[in-house]
N, C-alpha and C positions, 0 to 999 in steps of 0.2 A: 504494500500500500504506500501511497505517497506520504511523506512526512508533513506536507502542508497542502492547503487548498484554499481557494477563495470561497467566501460565503455563498451558498447556493450551488456551488459546482458539484457535478456528479463525478464521483471517483470510483475507480475499480479497486476492489479488495480481493486479494488472492490468498488462499490458505492451503498449505501442504503439511501433512503430518507423516512422519516416518512410522509406519506400523505394518508388521508382516501380514496380517489378516490370514487367519486359518479358518477354512470352511467347516471343519469337523469331519470331512469325508476323506481327506488324504491320509493314506497309511504312513505310519512312522517306521523307523528302522526295525521295530519289533513286530510289524504287521498290523498293529492295532491303530485305529484312527487317532490322529493328532487332535487333541481337544479344540473345540471351536473357540476362536478368539477374534471377534469382529468389532469394529467401531460401529456403534449403533446410532449415534447422533452428534450433531454439531450445532452450536448456537453462537451467535455474535450479538453483543449488545454495544450500543453507542451511548455513553453517559448513562448506563443503567437501563436504557430502553431497548427491547429486542428489535433488531433490524433484519435478521436473517436466521433461519433455522432449517435444518435438513435431517430427515430420518434416513439412516443408511441400513442396508440389508446385506446378507452374506455374499451376494454377487458383486459387491463393490470391490474395486481393485485394491491391491496392496498400495500403501502410501497414497491415500486419496488426496486429490487436488480439487478444490472448490473455488469458484470465482463468482462474484456478485458485485452489485453497484449500490452505493449509498449517496445521499445528498449531504454534503458537508454543511453543517449549520452552525456549530459552535466548536471552539477548541475543547477537546475532550479525549477520553480514553475509549478505545474499542477493546472489548474483552472477548476472546475466542475460547470456547470450551468444547473439547471433544470427550465423549463418553463411550465406553465399550464394555465388552464382556469381562468377567473376572475382576471387576472393580476398577478397571482402567479409567482414568480421568486425567486430563491435562488442560491447563488454562494458561493462555499467553495474553499479554496486554501490550498495546501499542498506542501511542499518542498521536492524534491528528491535530495539527495547529491550523486554525482557520483565521484568515485575514479578511477584513472588510472589502 
C-alpha cells in the first residue's frame, strides 16, 4: 500500500501472507493424510472501521494474495488480520498518511 495519499483518493491495498495451506487430503511420509491447515478469513479495518473482509476455503492457494481498493479519508492505521485452522492468527498494521 502507499505510505501516503490525498484526501478522497482511491488507493490499492495488496496483502500477501506466507502460509503453506494443507488441504487435509495429501498423504504425508507415513501415508496418513497431513492435517488440514487452511487460512479461513481475512479482515482489514481502517481506523477501526471494517473496509474489506474475505472468507477463504480449502481450495485457496498457498501464500494467498488479496488486492482491494479503499478511499483515503483520514490519516490512520489499517489493520490486517488473517485467521486459520489450528488457532492460527496474524495481525499487521500499516499507517496511511492523508494530505488535504
